All heavy atoms as TSV, in Angstrom:
chain	resi	resn	atom	element	x	y	z
A	1	MET	N	N	7.603	-1.036	-7.539
A	1	MET	CA	C	7.766	-1.667	-6.247
A	1	MET	C	C	7.736	-3.187	-6.410
A	1	MET	O	O	6.965	-3.689	-7.193
A	1	MET	CB	C	6.643	-1.238	-5.320
A	1	MET	CG	C	6.794	0.137	-4.749
A	1	MET	SD	S	5.546	0.432	-3.528
A	1	MET	CE	C	4.774	1.839	-4.279
A	2	ALA	N	N	8.510	-3.864	-5.636
A	2	ALA	CA	C	8.552	-5.322	-5.711
A	2	ALA	C	C	7.511	-5.936	-4.781
A	2	ALA	O	O	7.332	-5.484	-3.658
A	2	ALA	CB	C	9.942	-5.807	-5.338
A	3	ARG	N	N	6.849	-6.936	-5.268
A	3	ARG	CA	C	5.838	-7.621	-4.456
A	3	ARG	C	C	6.472	-8.644	-3.542
A	3	ARG	O	O	7.439	-9.293	-3.897
A	3	ARG	CB	C	4.850	-8.344	-5.355
A	3	ARG	CG	C	3.878	-7.440	-5.970
A	3	ARG	CD	C	2.773	-8.246	-6.576
A	3	ARG	NE	N	2.166	-7.395	-7.568
A	3	ARG	CZ	C	1.490	-7.817	-8.582
A	3	ARG	NH1	N	1.319	-9.090	-8.767
A	3	ARG	NH2	N	0.959	-6.981	-9.433
A	4	THR	N	N	5.878	-8.794	-2.375
A	4	THR	CA	C	6.296	-9.846	-1.463
A	4	THR	C	C	5.070	-10.697	-1.155
A	4	THR	O	O	3.995	-10.167	-0.916
A	4	THR	CB	C	6.875	-9.271	-0.158
A	4	THR	OG1	O	5.898	-8.421	0.431
A	4	THR	CG2	C	8.144	-8.494	-0.403
A	5	PRO	N	N	5.192	-12.018	-1.174
A	5	PRO	CA	C	4.026	-12.877	-0.996
A	5	PRO	C	C	3.368	-12.768	0.374
A	5	PRO	O	O	2.192	-13.007	0.505
A	5	PRO	CB	C	4.571	-14.279	-1.234
A	5	PRO	CG	C	6.037	-14.177	-1.098
A	5	PRO	CD	C	6.410	-12.756	-1.397
A	6	LYS	N	N	4.119	-12.392	1.392
A	6	LYS	CA	C	3.554	-12.306	2.736
A	6	LYS	C	C	2.993	-10.929	3.048
A	6	LYS	O	O	2.375	-10.739	4.074
A	6	LYS	CB	C	4.613	-12.679	3.772
A	6	LYS	CG	C	5.054	-14.115	3.663
A	6	LYS	CD	C	6.061	-14.451	4.720
A	6	LYS	CE	C	6.521	-15.884	4.564
A	6	LYS	NZ	N	7.485	-16.262	5.561
A	7	GLY	N	N	3.243	-9.958	2.203
A	7	GLY	CA	C	2.766	-8.608	2.449
A	7	GLY	C	C	3.756	-7.790	3.255
A	7	GLY	O	O	4.698	-8.316	3.844
A	8	THR	N	N	3.534	-6.495	3.244
A	8	THR	CA	C	4.401	-5.583	3.976
A	8	THR	C	C	3.563	-4.551	4.715
A	8	THR	O	O	2.398	-4.324	4.394
A	8	THR	CB	C	5.376	-4.845	3.040
A	8	THR	OG1	O	4.628	-4.092	2.098
A	8	THR	CG2	C	6.274	-5.789	2.293
A	9	LEU	N	N	4.187	-3.921	5.697
A	9	LEU	CA	C	3.580	-2.792	6.385
A	9	LEU	C	C	3.652	-1.578	5.469
A	9	LEU	O	O	4.537	-1.499	4.619
A	9	LEU	CB	C	4.337	-2.498	7.678
A	9	LEU	CG	C	4.334	-3.601	8.732
A	9	LEU	CD1	C	5.347	-3.288	9.824
A	9	LEU	CD2	C	2.954	-3.780	9.316
A	10	VAL	N	N	2.762	-0.617	5.655
A	10	VAL	CA	C	2.706	0.550	4.779
A	10	VAL	C	C	2.578	1.820	5.611
A	10	VAL	O	O	1.859	1.854	6.611
A	10	VAL	CB	C	1.481	0.453	3.837
A	10	VAL	CG1	C	1.312	1.712	3.017
A	10	VAL	CG2	C	1.606	-0.755	2.924
A	11	THR	N	N	3.305	2.872	5.197
A	11	THR	CA	C	3.080	4.205	5.747
A	11	THR	C	C	2.700	5.128	4.608
A	11	THR	O	O	3.066	4.905	3.464
A	11	THR	CB	C	4.326	4.756	6.488
A	11	THR	OG1	O	5.447	4.729	5.609
A	11	THR	CG2	C	4.621	3.964	7.744
A	12	LEU	N	N	1.942	6.180	4.942
A	12	LEU	CA	C	1.447	7.122	3.940
A	12	LEU	C	C	1.879	8.536	4.258
A	12	LEU	O	O	1.960	8.923	5.425
A	12	LEU	CB	C	-0.085	7.107	3.894
A	12	LEU	CG	C	-0.761	5.802	3.516
A	12	LEU	CD1	C	-2.274	5.968	3.585
A	12	LEU	CD2	C	-0.335	5.341	2.147
A	13	GLY	N	N	2.092	9.301	3.184
A	13	GLY	CA	C	2.370	10.724	3.307
A	13	GLY	C	C	3.740	11.037	3.837
A	13	GLY	O	O	4.485	10.156	4.263
A	14	PRO	N	N	4.075	12.342	3.829
A	14	PRO	CA	C	5.392	12.759	4.322
A	14	PRO	C	C	5.557	12.505	5.821
A	14	PRO	O	O	6.668	12.378	6.313
A	14	PRO	CB	C	5.444	14.255	4.001
A	14	PRO	CG	C	4.053	14.666	3.709
A	14	PRO	CD	C	3.291	13.443	3.307
A	15	GLU	N	N	4.433	12.394	6.543
A	15	GLU	CA	C	4.506	12.119	7.992
A	15	GLU	C	C	4.711	10.646	8.287
A	15	GLU	O	O	4.873	10.254	9.430
A	15	GLU	CB	C	3.211	12.566	8.694
A	15	GLU	CG	C	2.828	13.996	8.457
A	15	GLU	CD	C	1.994	14.153	7.181
A	15	GLU	OE1	O	1.388	13.170	6.701
A	15	GLU	OE2	O	1.965	15.265	6.647
A	16	ARG	N	N	4.628	9.800	7.230
A	16	ARG	CA	C	4.770	8.346	7.375
A	16	ARG	C	C	3.793	7.789	8.410
A	16	ARG	O	O	4.184	7.073	9.329
A	16	ARG	CB	C	6.202	7.963	7.707
A	16	ARG	CG	C	7.144	8.184	6.567
A	16	ARG	CD	C	8.508	7.653	6.898
A	16	ARG	NE	N	9.330	7.588	5.686
A	16	ARG	CZ	C	10.610	7.371	5.709
A	16	ARG	NH1	N	11.234	7.194	6.839
A	16	ARG	NH2	N	11.280	7.317	4.583
A	17	ARG	N	N	2.522	8.086	8.197
A	17	ARG	CA	C	1.483	7.560	9.086
A	17	ARG	C	C	1.230	6.085	8.771
A	17	ARG	O	O	1.012	5.732	7.626
A	17	ARG	CB	C	0.178	8.340	8.907
A	17	ARG	CG	C	0.264	9.760	9.435
A	17	ARG	CD	C	-0.983	10.554	9.101
A	17	ARG	NE	N	-0.923	10.886	7.675
A	17	ARG	CZ	C	-1.881	10.632	6.795
A	17	ARG	NH1	N	-2.998	10.069	7.171
A	17	ARG	NH2	N	-1.741	10.944	5.529
A	18	PRO	N	N	1.221	5.201	9.775
A	18	PRO	CA	C	0.923	3.791	9.524
A	18	PRO	C	C	-0.476	3.656	8.915
A	18	PRO	O	O	-1.411	4.341	9.314
A	18	PRO	CB	C	0.980	3.161	10.909
A	18	PRO	CG	C	1.885	4.058	11.689
A	18	PRO	CD	C	1.605	5.443	11.169
A	19	PHE	N	N	-0.602	2.765	7.932
A	19	PHE	CA	C	-1.863	2.551	7.241
A	19	PHE	C	C	-2.388	1.164	7.562
A	19	PHE	O	O	-1.613	0.214	7.686
A	19	PHE	CB	C	-1.654	2.694	5.723
A	19	PHE	CG	C	-2.901	2.482	4.926
A	19	PHE	CD1	C	-3.938	3.400	4.976
A	19	PHE	CD2	C	-3.041	1.357	4.128
A	19	PHE	CE1	C	-5.097	3.206	4.238
A	19	PHE	CE2	C	-4.193	1.159	3.383
A	19	PHE	CZ	C	-5.216	2.085	3.436
A	20	GLN	N	N	-3.699	1.066	7.708
A	20	GLN	CA	C	-4.338	-0.232	7.850
A	20	GLN	C	C	-5.578	-0.258	6.984
A	20	GLN	O	O	-6.115	0.789	6.629
A	20	GLN	CB	C	-4.664	-0.548	9.306
A	20	GLN	CG	C	-5.679	0.368	9.947
A	20	GLN	CD	C	-5.862	0.036	11.421
A	20	GLN	OE1	O	-4.934	-0.407	12.085
A	20	GLN	NE2	N	-7.050	0.252	11.914
A	21	CYS	N	N	-6.028	-1.442	6.631
A	21	CYS	CA	C	-7.180	-1.610	5.752
A	21	CYS	C	C	-8.407	-0.944	6.361
A	21	CYS	O	O	-8.705	-1.135	7.547
A	21	CYS	CB	C	-7.442	-3.097	5.519
A	21	CYS	SG	S	-8.882	-3.430	4.474
A	22	THR	N	N	-9.115	-0.184	5.547
A	22	THR	CA	C	-10.315	0.495	6.029
A	22	THR	C	C	-11.503	-0.461	6.141
A	22	THR	O	O	-12.516	-0.111	6.733
A	22	THR	CB	C	-10.696	1.663	5.099
A	22	THR	OG1	O	-10.898	1.156	3.778
A	22	THR	CG2	C	-9.604	2.715	5.080
A	23	ILE	N	N	-11.363	-1.669	5.614
A	23	ILE	CA	C	-12.442	-2.656	5.688
A	23	ILE	C	C	-12.258	-3.583	6.891
A	23	ILE	O	O	-13.163	-3.736	7.702
A	23	ILE	CB	C	-12.516	-3.499	4.385
A	23	ILE	CG1	C	-12.677	-2.608	3.157
A	23	ILE	CG2	C	-13.623	-4.550	4.470
A	23	ILE	CD1	C	-13.913	-1.733	3.133
A	24	CYS	N	N	-11.078	-4.208	7.005
A	24	CYS	CA	C	-10.897	-5.228	8.046
A	24	CYS	C	C	-9.842	-4.879	9.100
A	24	CYS	O	O	-9.701	-5.594	10.089
A	24	CYS	CB	C	-10.566	-6.573	7.413
A	24	CYS	SG	S	-8.899	-6.693	6.721
A	25	GLY	N	N	-9.054	-3.811	8.889
A	25	GLY	CA	C	-8.051	-3.413	9.873
A	25	GLY	C	C	-6.692	-4.079	9.725
A	25	GLY	O	O	-5.780	-3.801	10.502
A	26	GLU	N	N	-6.530	-4.955	8.730
A	26	GLU	CA	C	-5.241	-5.618	8.493
A	26	GLU	C	C	-4.161	-4.576	8.211
A	26	GLU	O	O	-4.424	-3.516	7.661
A	26	GLU	CB	C	-5.365	-6.572	7.295
A	26	GLU	CG	C	-4.083	-7.246	6.873
A	26	GLU	CD	C	-3.529	-8.192	7.913
A	26	GLU	OE1	O	-4.232	-9.136	8.298
A	26	GLU	OE2	O	-2.382	-7.968	8.335
A	27	LYS	N	N	-2.917	-4.896	8.589
A	27	LYS	CA	C	-1.809	-3.965	8.388
A	27	LYS	C	C	-0.813	-4.432	7.334
A	27	LYS	O	O	0.155	-3.736	7.066
A	27	LYS	CB	C	-1.076	-3.744	9.712
A	27	LYS	CG	C	-1.942	-3.045	10.737
A	27	LYS	CD	C	-1.198	-2.838	12.026
A	27	LYS	CE	C	-2.098	-2.140	13.037
A	27	LYS	NZ	N	-1.411	-1.917	14.300
A	28	LEU	N	N	-1.023	-5.594	6.718
A	28	LEU	CA	C	-0.111	-6.103	5.704
A	28	LEU	C	C	-0.759	-6.033	4.321
A	28	LEU	O	O	-1.929	-6.377	4.157
A	28	LEU	CB	C	0.287	-7.547	6.005
A	28	LEU	CG	C	1.087	-7.748	7.283
A	28	LEU	CD1	C	1.347	-9.234	7.512
A	28	LEU	CD2	C	2.391	-6.976	7.259
A	29	PHE	N	N	0.043	-5.600	3.317
A	29	PHE	CA	C	-0.456	-5.390	1.964
A	29	PHE	C	C	0.543	-5.879	0.931
A	29	PHE	O	O	1.742	-5.907	1.185
A	29	PHE	CB	C	-0.691	-3.892	1.708
A	29	PHE	CG	C	-1.712	-3.293	2.617
A	29	PHE	CD1	C	-1.341	-2.779	3.853
A	29	PHE	CD2	C	-3.043	-3.244	2.245
A	29	PHE	CE1	C	-2.286	-2.236	4.704
A	29	PHE	CE2	C	-3.990	-2.692	3.088
A	29	PHE	CZ	C	-3.618	-2.191	4.320
A	30	GLN	N	N	0.030	-6.221	-0.248
A	30	GLN	CA	C	0.856	-6.408	-1.439
A	30	GLN	C	C	0.617	-5.190	-2.308
A	30	GLN	O	O	-0.493	-4.652	-2.344
A	30	GLN	CB	C	0.443	-7.655	-2.216
A	30	GLN	CG	C	0.959	-8.933	-1.648
A	30	GLN	CD	C	0.668	-10.098	-2.572
A	30	GLN	OE1	O	-0.234	-10.059	-3.394
A	30	GLN	NE2	N	1.441	-11.156	-2.429
A	31	ASP	N	N	1.636	-4.741	-3.024
A	31	ASP	CA	C	1.481	-3.581	-3.892
A	31	ASP	C	C	1.232	-4.012	-5.329
A	31	ASP	O	O	1.601	-5.104	-5.732
A	31	ASP	CB	C	2.701	-2.662	-3.810
A	31	ASP	CG	C	3.972	-3.346	-4.248
A	31	ASP	OD1	O	4.225	-4.470	-3.783
A	31	ASP	OD2	O	4.707	-2.773	-5.056
A	32	LYS	N	N	0.548	-3.135	-6.063
A	32	LYS	CA	C	0.212	-3.412	-7.463
A	32	LYS	C	C	0.176	-2.088	-8.208
A	32	LYS	O	O	-0.472	-1.147	-7.762
A	32	LYS	CB	C	-1.148	-4.088	-7.528
A	32	LYS	CG	C	-1.641	-4.367	-8.932
A	32	LYS	CD	C	-2.938	-5.134	-8.873
A	32	LYS	CE	C	-3.485	-5.424	-10.250
A	32	LYS	NZ	N	-2.679	-6.354	-11.019
A	33	ASP	N	N	0.920	-2.000	-9.326
A	33	ASP	CA	C	0.848	-0.813	-10.173
A	33	ASP	C	C	-0.449	-0.874	-10.967
A	33	ASP	O	O	-0.802	-1.919	-11.503
A	33	ASP	CB	C	2.037	-0.740	-11.125
A	33	ASP	CG	C	3.336	-0.441	-10.390
A	33	ASP	OD1	O	3.282	0.277	-9.381
A	33	ASP	OD2	O	4.381	-0.933	-10.822
A	34	ILE	N	N	-1.163	0.249	-11.028
A	34	ILE	CA	C	-2.463	0.310	-11.685
A	34	ILE	C	C	-2.441	1.410	-12.722
A	34	ILE	O	O	-1.944	2.507	-12.458
A	34	ILE	CB	C	-3.571	0.610	-10.659
A	34	ILE	CG1	C	-3.621	-0.476	-9.596
A	34	ILE	CG2	C	-4.917	0.751	-11.335
A	34	ILE	CD1	C	-4.557	-0.166	-8.462
A	35	GLU	N	N	-3.005	1.135	-13.900
A	35	GLU	CA	C	-3.170	2.168	-14.924
A	35	GLU	C	C	-4.562	2.757	-14.757
A	35	GLU	O	O	-5.552	2.028	-14.688
A	35	GLU	CB	C	-3.003	1.581	-16.314
A	35	GLU	CG	C	-2.929	2.641	-17.386
A	35	GLU	CD	C	-2.572	2.068	-18.741
A	35	GLU	OE1	O	-1.625	1.267	-18.806
A	35	GLU	OE2	O	-3.265	2.418	-19.699
A	36	VAL	N	N	-4.628	4.083	-14.699
A	36	VAL	CA	C	-5.893	4.769	-14.450
A	36	VAL	C	C	-6.295	5.577	-15.683
A	36	VAL	O	O	-5.528	6.395	-16.163
A	36	VAL	CB	C	-5.772	5.721	-13.232
A	36	VAL	CG1	C	-7.094	6.414	-12.965
A	36	VAL	CG2	C	-5.301	4.963	-12.012
A	37	GLY	N	N	-7.488	5.349	-16.162
A	37	GLY	CA	C	-8.013	6.154	-17.265
A	37	GLY	C	C	-7.354	5.887	-18.595
A	37	GLY	O	O	-6.460	5.051	-18.742
A	38	ARG	N	N	-7.792	6.621	-19.588
A	38	ARG	CA	C	-7.311	6.445	-20.960
A	38	ARG	C	C	-5.980	7.130	-21.220
A	38	ARG	O	O	-5.323	6.874	-22.216
A	38	ARG	CB	C	-8.338	7.009	-21.939
A	38	ARG	CG	C	-9.622	6.252	-21.924
A	38	ARG	CD	C	-10.559	6.836	-22.921
A	38	ARG	NE	N	-11.911	6.696	-22.413
A	38	ARG	CZ	C	-12.920	7.398	-22.804
A	38	ARG	NH1	N	-12.763	8.338	-23.705
A	38	ARG	NH2	N	-14.106	7.197	-22.297
A	39	LEU	N	N	-5.580	8.024	-20.350
A	39	LEU	CA	C	-4.348	8.785	-20.576
A	39	LEU	C	C	-3.100	8.040	-20.117
A	39	LEU	O	O	-1.992	8.544	-20.242
A	39	LEU	CB	C	-4.432	10.137	-19.866
A	39	LEU	CG	C	-5.577	11.037	-20.318
A	39	LEU	CD1	C	-5.608	12.302	-19.478
A	39	LEU	CD2	C	-5.438	11.375	-21.795
A	40	GLY	N	N	-3.277	6.868	-19.559
A	40	GLY	CA	C	-2.129	6.094	-19.114
A	40	GLY	C	C	-1.558	6.558	-17.789
A	40	GLY	O	O	-0.440	6.214	-17.443
A	41	ALA	N	N	-2.327	7.354	-17.035
A	41	ALA	CA	C	-1.863	7.773	-15.710
A	41	ALA	C	C	-1.745	6.531	-14.831
A	41	ALA	O	O	-2.442	5.539	-15.033
A	41	ALA	CB	C	-2.840	8.771	-15.110
A	42	SER	N	N	-0.858	6.579	-13.855
A	42	SER	CA	C	-0.685	5.418	-12.994
A	42	SER	C	C	-1.057	5.743	-11.555
A	42	SER	O	O	-1.101	6.898	-11.147
A	42	SER	CB	C	0.748	4.904	-13.065
A	42	SER	OG	O	1.627	5.881	-12.572
A	43	ALA	N	N	-1.338	4.699	-10.825
A	43	ALA	CA	C	-1.670	4.808	-9.406
A	43	ALA	C	C	-1.017	3.626	-8.702
A	43	ALA	O	O	-0.563	2.676	-9.334
A	43	ALA	CB	C	-3.177	4.785	-9.207
A	44	ILE	N	N	-0.978	3.701	-7.402
A	44	ILE	CA	C	-0.461	2.606	-6.597
A	44	ILE	C	C	-1.646	1.908	-5.953
A	44	ILE	O	O	-2.494	2.557	-5.338
A	44	ILE	CB	C	0.509	3.113	-5.516
A	44	ILE	CG1	C	1.731	3.725	-6.171
A	44	ILE	CG2	C	0.911	1.979	-4.578
A	44	ILE	CD1	C	2.635	4.462	-5.205
A	45	GLY	N	N	-1.705	0.605	-6.106
A	45	GLY	CA	C	-2.750	-0.177	-5.468
A	45	GLY	C	C	-2.156	-0.990	-4.340
A	45	GLY	O	O	-1.052	-1.512	-4.456
A	46	LEU	N	N	-2.868	-1.058	-3.234
A	46	LEU	CA	C	-2.451	-1.889	-2.108
A	46	LEU	C	C	-3.535	-2.935	-1.880
A	46	LEU	O	O	-4.680	-2.595	-1.592
A	46	LEU	CB	C	-2.272	-1.051	-0.841
A	46	LEU	CG	C	-1.189	0.013	-0.887
A	46	LEU	CD1	C	-1.189	0.817	0.402
A	46	LEU	CD2	C	0.179	-0.622	-1.115
A	47	ILE	N	N	-3.166	-4.198	-2.036
A	47	ILE	CA	C	-4.106	-5.295	-1.850
A	47	ILE	C	C	-3.991	-5.784	-0.419
A	47	ILE	O	O	-2.924	-6.213	0.024
A	47	ILE	CB	C	-3.800	-6.445	-2.821
A	47	ILE	CG1	C	-3.842	-5.932	-4.262
A	47	ILE	CG2	C	-4.774	-7.602	-2.602
A	47	ILE	CD1	C	-3.275	-6.903	-5.267
A	48	CYS	N	N	-5.080	-5.700	0.326
A	48	CYS	CA	C	-5.099	-6.123	1.722
A	48	CYS	C	C	-4.889	-7.626	1.811
A	48	CYS	O	O	-5.552	-8.399	1.116
A	48	CYS	CB	C	-6.433	-5.738	2.355
A	48	CYS	SG	S	-6.611	-6.348	4.041
A	49	MET	N	N	-3.970	-8.054	2.671
A	49	MET	CA	C	-3.690	-9.472	2.855
A	49	MET	C	C	-4.756	-10.149	3.711
A	49	MET	O	O	-4.825	-11.371	3.771
A	49	MET	CB	C	-2.312	-9.657	3.507
A	49	MET	CG	C	-1.156	-9.142	2.663
A	49	MET	SD	S	-1.018	-9.912	1.045
A	49	MET	CE	C	-0.533	-11.555	1.505
A	50	GLY	N	N	-5.612	-9.361	4.361
A	50	GLY	CA	C	-6.666	-9.933	5.184
A	50	GLY	C	C	-7.941	-10.225	4.403
A	50	GLY	O	O	-8.456	-11.337	4.420
A	51	CYS	N	N	-8.441	-9.216	3.687
A	51	CYS	CA	C	-9.734	-9.370	3.010
A	51	CYS	C	C	-9.657	-9.236	1.495
A	51	CYS	O	O	-10.641	-9.483	0.803
A	51	CYS	CB	C	-10.740	-8.361	3.564
A	51	CYS	SG	S	-10.381	-6.628	3.166
A	52	GLY	N	N	-8.502	-8.814	0.948
A	52	GLY	CA	C	-8.337	-8.699	-0.490
A	52	GLY	C	C	-8.806	-7.382	-1.081
A	52	GLY	O	O	-8.735	-7.187	-2.291
A	53	TYR	N	N	-9.261	-6.455	-0.246
A	53	TYR	CA	C	-9.723	-5.158	-0.751
A	53	TYR	C	C	-8.560	-4.410	-1.401
A	53	TYR	O	O	-7.445	-4.433	-0.900
A	53	TYR	CB	C	-10.305	-4.330	0.393
A	53	TYR	CG	C	-10.912	-3.032	-0.054
A	53	TYR	CD1	C	-12.189	-3.005	-0.597
A	53	TYR	CD2	C	-10.212	-1.837	0.057
A	53	TYR	CE1	C	-12.759	-1.804	-1.009
A	53	TYR	CE2	C	-10.766	-0.638	-0.361
A	53	TYR	CZ	C	-12.040	-0.631	-0.894
A	53	TYR	OH	O	-12.594	0.552	-1.316
A	54	LEU	N	N	-8.845	-3.737	-2.517
A	54	LEU	CA	C	-7.824	-2.983	-3.235
A	54	LEU	C	C	-7.960	-1.500	-2.917
A	54	LEU	O	O	-8.939	-0.865	-3.297
A	54	LEU	CB	C	-7.953	-3.197	-4.748
A	54	LEU	CG	C	-7.023	-2.366	-5.635
A	54	LEU	CD1	C	-5.563	-2.713	-5.365
A	54	LEU	CD2	C	-7.376	-2.559	-7.093
A	55	HIS	N	N	-6.988	-0.950	-2.194
A	55	HIS	CA	C	-6.926	0.480	-1.897
A	55	HIS	C	C	-6.116	1.127	-3.013
A	55	HIS	O	O	-5.053	0.622	-3.379
A	55	HIS	CB	C	-6.232	0.738	-0.555
A	55	HIS	CG	C	-6.922	0.109	0.610
A	55	HIS	ND1	N	-7.897	0.754	1.311
A	55	HIS	CD2	C	-6.771	-1.107	1.180
A	55	HIS	CE1	C	-8.319	-0.037	2.280
A	55	HIS	NE2	N	-7.649	-1.177	2.210
A	56	THR	N	N	-6.606	2.246	-3.567
A	56	THR	CA	C	-5.937	2.906	-4.687
A	56	THR	C	C	-5.491	4.299	-4.288
A	56	THR	O	O	-6.274	5.062	-3.713
A	56	THR	CB	C	-6.890	3.005	-5.895
A	56	THR	OG1	O	-7.379	1.700	-6.190
A	56	THR	CG2	C	-6.173	3.552	-7.105
A	57	PHE	N	N	-4.224	4.641	-4.596
A	57	PHE	CA	C	-3.667	5.946	-4.267
A	57	PHE	C	C	-3.153	6.605	-5.541
A	57	PHE	O	O	-2.343	6.038	-6.262
A	57	PHE	CB	C	-2.528	5.808	-3.253
A	57	PHE	CG	C	-2.984	5.220	-1.952
A	57	PHE	CD1	C	-2.980	3.854	-1.765
A	57	PHE	CD2	C	-3.452	6.038	-0.940
A	57	PHE	CE1	C	-3.427	3.305	-0.577
A	57	PHE	CE2	C	-3.897	5.496	0.251
A	57	PHE	CZ	C	-3.887	4.124	0.431
A	58	THR	N	N	-3.626	7.819	-5.815
A	58	THR	CA	C	-3.210	8.576	-6.989
A	58	THR	C	C	-2.602	9.897	-6.541
A	58	THR	O	O	-2.349	10.102	-5.360
A	58	THR	CB	C	-4.413	8.842	-7.916
A	58	THR	OG1	O	-5.404	9.560	-7.186
A	58	THR	CG2	C	-5.002	7.552	-8.453
A	59	ASP	N	N	-2.410	10.808	-7.466
A	59	ASP	CA	C	-1.911	12.148	-7.179
A	59	ASP	C	C	-0.524	12.166	-6.568
A	59	ASP	O	O	-0.173	13.058	-5.807
A	59	ASP	CB	C	-2.867	12.933	-6.274
A	59	ASP	CG	C	-4.228	13.129	-6.911
A	59	ASP	OD1	O	-4.277	13.202	-8.152
A	59	ASP	OD2	O	-5.215	13.204	-6.187
A	60	GLY	N	N	0.280	11.156	-6.843
A	60	GLY	CA	C	1.655	11.166	-6.368
A	60	GLY	C	C	1.797	11.047	-4.867
A	60	GLY	O	O	2.817	11.419	-4.301
A	61	GLY	N	N	0.778	10.527	-4.181
A	61	GLY	CA	C	0.868	10.348	-2.730
A	61	GLY	C	C	2.036	9.459	-2.366
A	61	GLY	O	O	2.367	8.518	-3.076
A	62	LYS	N	N	2.683	9.755	-1.271
A	62	LYS	CA	C	3.856	8.990	-0.860
A	62	LYS	C	C	3.419	7.734	-0.110
A	62	LYS	O	O	2.820	7.817	0.954
A	62	LYS	CB	C	4.747	9.853	0.025
A	62	LYS	CG	C	6.040	9.172	0.429
A	62	LYS	CD	C	7.003	10.175	1.033
A	62	LYS	CE	C	8.260	9.547	1.542
A	62	LYS	NZ	N	8.978	8.733	0.602
A	63	VAL	N	N	3.696	6.582	-0.703
A	63	VAL	CA	C	3.391	5.287	-0.105
A	63	VAL	C	C	4.715	4.569	0.092
A	63	VAL	O	O	5.463	4.369	-0.854
A	63	VAL	CB	C	2.465	4.452	-1.019
A	63	VAL	CG1	C	2.249	3.075	-0.436
A	63	VAL	CG2	C	1.146	5.169	-1.246
A	64	ASP	N	N	5.031	4.203	1.325
A	64	ASP	CA	C	6.272	3.484	1.626
A	64	ASP	C	C	5.937	2.104	2.168
A	64	ASP	O	O	5.068	1.954	3.018
A	64	ASP	CB	C	7.104	4.233	2.673
A	64	ASP	CG	C	7.720	5.510	2.131
A	64	ASP	OD1	O	8.276	5.465	1.027
A	64	ASP	OD2	O	7.643	6.540	2.815
A	65	MET	N	N	6.647	1.102	1.652
A	65	MET	CA	C	6.477	-0.282	2.088
A	65	MET	C	C	7.611	-0.621	3.063
A	65	MET	O	O	8.754	-0.251	2.839
A	65	MET	CB	C	6.525	-1.218	0.880
A	65	MET	CG	C	5.621	-0.822	-0.284
A	65	MET	SD	S	3.870	-0.845	0.074
A	65	MET	CE	C	3.532	-2.594	-0.047
A	66	TRP	N	N	7.275	-1.361	4.142
A	66	TRP	CA	C	8.245	-1.706	5.189
A	66	TRP	C	C	8.213	-3.194	5.470
A	66	TRP	O	O	7.166	-3.819	5.417
A	66	TRP	CB	C	7.923	-0.946	6.480
A	66	TRP	CG	C	7.897	0.523	6.276
A	66	TRP	CD1	C	6.797	1.291	6.024
A	66	TRP	CD2	C	8.998	1.407	6.246
A	66	TRP	NE1	N	7.144	2.598	5.847
A	66	TRP	CE2	C	8.504	2.704	5.980
A	66	TRP	CE3	C	10.363	1.246	6.407
A	66	TRP	CZ2	C	9.321	3.812	5.891
A	66	TRP	CZ3	C	11.169	2.355	6.317
A	66	TRP	CH2	C	10.649	3.619	6.067
A	67	ARG	N	N	9.345	-3.736	5.823
A	67	ARG	CA	C	9.410	-5.157	6.177
A	67	ARG	C	C	8.719	-5.382	7.520
A	67	ARG	O	O	9.043	-4.724	8.505
A	67	ARG	CB	C	10.859	-5.614	6.257
A	67	ARG	CG	C	11.513	-5.678	4.884
A	67	ARG	CD	C	12.920	-6.143	4.935
A	67	ARG	NE	N	13.078	-7.378	5.700
A	67	ARG	CZ	C	14.240	-7.922	5.988
A	67	ARG	NH1	N	15.349	-7.369	5.569
A	67	ARG	NH2	N	14.300	-9.034	6.678
A	68	PRO	N	N	7.769	-6.324	7.576
A	68	PRO	CA	C	7.043	-6.540	8.828
A	68	PRO	C	C	7.908	-7.022	9.986
A	68	PRO	O	O	7.616	-6.742	11.138
A	68	PRO	CB	C	5.984	-7.583	8.478
A	68	PRO	CG	C	6.201	-7.969	7.080
A	68	PRO	CD	C	7.284	-7.135	6.492
A	69	ASP	N	N	9.016	-7.734	9.695
A	69	ASP	CA	C	9.861	-8.237	10.781
A	69	ASP	C	C	10.664	-7.122	11.463
A	69	ASP	O	O	11.166	-7.308	12.567
A	69	ASP	CB	C	10.793	-9.349	10.301
A	69	ASP	CG	C	11.560	-9.020	9.046
A	69	ASP	OD1	O	11.148	-8.107	8.295
A	69	ASP	OD2	O	12.577	-9.684	8.779
A	70	PHE	N	N	10.761	-5.944	10.827
A	70	PHE	CA	C	11.453	-4.809	11.436
A	70	PHE	C	C	10.488	-3.732	11.905
A	70	PHE	O	O	10.877	-2.810	12.582
A	70	PHE	CB	C	12.468	-4.185	10.467
A	70	PHE	CG	C	13.668	-5.057	10.237
A	70	PHE	CD1	C	13.830	-5.698	9.036
A	70	PHE	CD2	C	14.606	-5.255	11.227
A	70	PHE	CE1	C	14.930	-6.509	8.808
A	70	PHE	CE2	C	15.707	-6.066	11.013
A	70	PHE	CZ	C	15.868	-6.709	9.795
A	71	GLY	N	N	9.219	-3.815	11.495
A	71	GLY	CA	C	8.214	-2.835	11.913
A	71	GLY	C	C	8.372	-1.521	11.191
A	71	GLY	O	O	9.135	-1.369	10.241
A	72	TYR	N	N	7.591	-0.557	11.644
A	72	TYR	CA	C	7.628	0.791	11.079
A	72	TYR	C	C	8.887	1.523	11.548
A	72	TYR	O	O	9.433	1.187	12.590
A	72	TYR	CB	C	6.405	1.586	11.526
A	72	TYR	CG	C	5.097	1.049	11.021
A	72	TYR	CD1	C	4.175	0.465	11.879
A	72	TYR	CD2	C	4.756	1.123	9.666
A	72	TYR	CE1	C	2.974	-0.007	11.413
A	72	TYR	CE2	C	3.561	0.641	9.203
A	72	TYR	CZ	C	2.664	0.087	10.079
A	72	TYR	OH	O	1.470	-0.397	9.620
A	73	PRO	N	N	9.315	2.541	10.816
A	73	PRO	CA	C	10.498	3.306	11.257
A	73	PRO	C	C	10.205	4.025	12.569
A	73	PRO	O	O	9.073	4.443	12.803
A	73	PRO	CB	C	10.726	4.283	10.108
A	73	PRO	CG	C	9.431	4.396	9.419
A	73	PRO	CD	C	8.737	3.085	9.588
A	74	GLY	N	N	11.204	4.133	13.385
A	74	GLY	CA	C	11.014	4.735	14.714
A	74	GLY	C	C	11.233	6.186	14.788
A	74	GLY	O	O	11.569	6.946	14.030
C-alpha cells in the first residue's frame, strides 16, 4: 500500500465497516507493512494521524484505504 502524508480513511472486513482509532477516535491513518515473528509473516499496521497509536491487523483481514476528500464508499 502506498503511504499518504495526510492519512486516509479506512474500512475493515468484507462489510467495509468504517474504522476509527480505539484510543482517540481519529479517522485518518497512514499504513505501514509490518513483519511479525521469526517466520517472516506480515501484517498491516495503521498509524493514527491523531495520536500516533499503531493498530495491527493480521490473519489476512481486509483493510481498505480511501481518499478522505471522497469519503467512504456509498
